[in-house]
C-alpha positions in Angstrom: 4.7 -31.7 121.6 2.8 -29.7 119.0 1.7 -32.9 117.3 0.4 -34.3 120.5 -1.5 -31.1 121.2 -3.0 -31.2 117.7 -4.2 -34.8 118.3 -5.9 -33.8 121.5 -7.6 -30.8 119.8 -8.7 -33.0 117.0 -10.2 -35.6 119.3 -11.9 -32.9 121.3 -13.5 -31.4 118.2 -14.5 -34.9 117.0 -16.2 -35.7 120.3 -18.0 -32.4 120.6 -19.3 -32.6 117.0 -20.7 -36.1 117.6 -22.3 -35.3 121.0 -25.2 -33.1 119.7 -28.2 -34.5 117.9 -31.3 -33.2 116.4 -33.6 -36.2 117.1 -35.8 -34.4 119.6 -34.6 -36.5 122.5 -35.9 -39.7 121.0 -34.0 -42.9 121.4 -33.5 -44.5 118.0 -32.6 -48.1 117.3 -32.2 -48.9 113.6 -33.4 -52.5 114.0 -36.2 -52.9 116.5 -35.8 -56.7 116.3 -32.2 -56.5 117.5 -31.1 -57.9 120.8 -30.7 -54.3 122.1 -34.5 -53.8 122.3 -34.9 -55.2 125.8 -36.1 -53.8 129.1 -32.6 -53.5 130.4 -31.0 -52.3 127.2 -33.6 -49.7 126.2 -37.0 -49.5 127.9 -35.7 -49.1 131.5 -34.0 -45.8 130.6 -37.2 -44.5 128.9 -39.3 -45.4 132.0 -36.7 -44.0 134.4 -36.5 -40.7 132.4 -40.2 -40.2 131.9 -42.2 -42.1 134.5 -40.5 -42.7 137.8 -40.7 -39.2 139.1 -44.3 -40.1 139.9 -44.3 -43.9 139.5 -41.4 -44.4 141.8 -41.2 -46.5 144.9 -43.3 -45.3 146.6 -45.4 -43.6 144.0 -46.1 -39.9 144.3 -48.6 -37.4 142.8 -51.4 -39.9 143.0 -49.7 -42.4 140.7 -51.4 -45.7 141.3 -48.4 -48.0 141.0 -44.6 -47.9 140.9 -42.8 -48.6 137.6 -39.3 -49.2 139.0 -38.8 -52.8 138.1 -39.2 -55.0 135.0 -42.1 -56.9 136.6 -43.9 -53.7 137.5 -43.6 -52.3 133.9 -44.6 -55.7 132.4 -47.6 -55.8 134.7 -48.6 -52.2 133.7 -48.5 -53.3 130.1 -50.5 -56.5 130.7 -53.1 -55.2 133.2 -53.0 -51.4 133.4 -53.2 -50.2 129.8 -49.7 -48.7 129.8 -49.7 -48.5 125.9 -53.1 -46.9 125.8 -52.0 -44.2 128.3 -48.7 -43.3 126.6 -50.5 -43.1 123.2 -53.5 -41.1 124.5 -53.8 -37.6 123.1 -56.5 -36.7 125.6 -55.1 -38.2 128.8 -51.5 -39.0 128.1 -48.7 -40.3 130.3 -46.7 -38.5 131.2 -49.3 -35.8 132.0 -47.0 -33.1 130.6 -47.6 -34.5 127.1 -47.0 -37.5 124.9 -43.6 -39.0 124.6 -42.0 -38.6 121.2 -43.5 -40.9 118.6 -40.3 -42.8 118.1 -40.0 -43.5 121.8 -43.6 -44.7 122.0 -42.9 -46.9 119.0 -39.9 -48.5 120.8 -42.1 -49.4 123.7 -44.7 -50.9 121.3 -42.0 -52.8 119.4 -40.7 -54.1 122.8 -44.2 -55.3 123.7 -44.6 -56.9 120.3 -41.3 -58.8 120.8 -42.7 -60.3 124.0 -41.2 -57.8 126.5 -37.7 -59.3 126.7 -35.9 -58.4 129.9 -32.2 -58.8 129.0 
């Protein structure tokens, strides 16, 4: 019984030690050319975490369009200067301030890869 309890304590300590990070909330992928850099695998969670509070369906806070689907995000890249807005230091999106540089780079890498969906 003591051995079983020790195993659970060890696993608990292992899990809690691995759960914190000091990456400033950035999503990091070692190889931006990997299959993981897709809208579904990476970009959707960035957009949902940072954009859809205003760019939801329907948009709020005077946002001009929703960003809730792959086609809407792709369209925003192609016709609405999404990259320019997330990289702007004077008029950034989100309006609370620029996304971390690593996160912005992931979006740029995704665009450079042709904006794969899956």
